[in-house]
C-alpha positions, -999 to 999 in steps of 0.1 A, spaced: -2 -2 -3 31 23 4 42 20 -29 7 30 -40 8 62 -17 38 77 -33 32 71 -69 -6 88 -60 8 117 -40 45 122 -58 31 114 -92 -7 109 -104 -21 141 -84 1 165 -99 0 150 -133 -33 153 -136 -29 192 -126 -50 184 -91 -38 190 -58 -45 168 -23 -78 187 -10 -74 169 23 -66 138 50 -61 104 28 -81 79 41 -78 41 45 -105 19 41 -108 -22 45 -141 -31 24 -159 -56 49 -171 -80 24 -137 -83 9 -107 -74 32 -93 -53 4 -78 -21 15 -85 13 2 -70 44 2 -97 74 -7 -76 110 -19 -97 139 -17 -85 162 -47 -94 192 -61 -86 207 -98 -59 235 -97 
């Protein structure tokens, strides 16, 4: 999960002309046990 976090923070958000707009939230889906990260972003 750390690699995904770093990729989104350091590359994906800025490459798409956005910025982080709040705290990143982690979530574990109860039905599947899969971890997810939610990145609140806004356009620049």
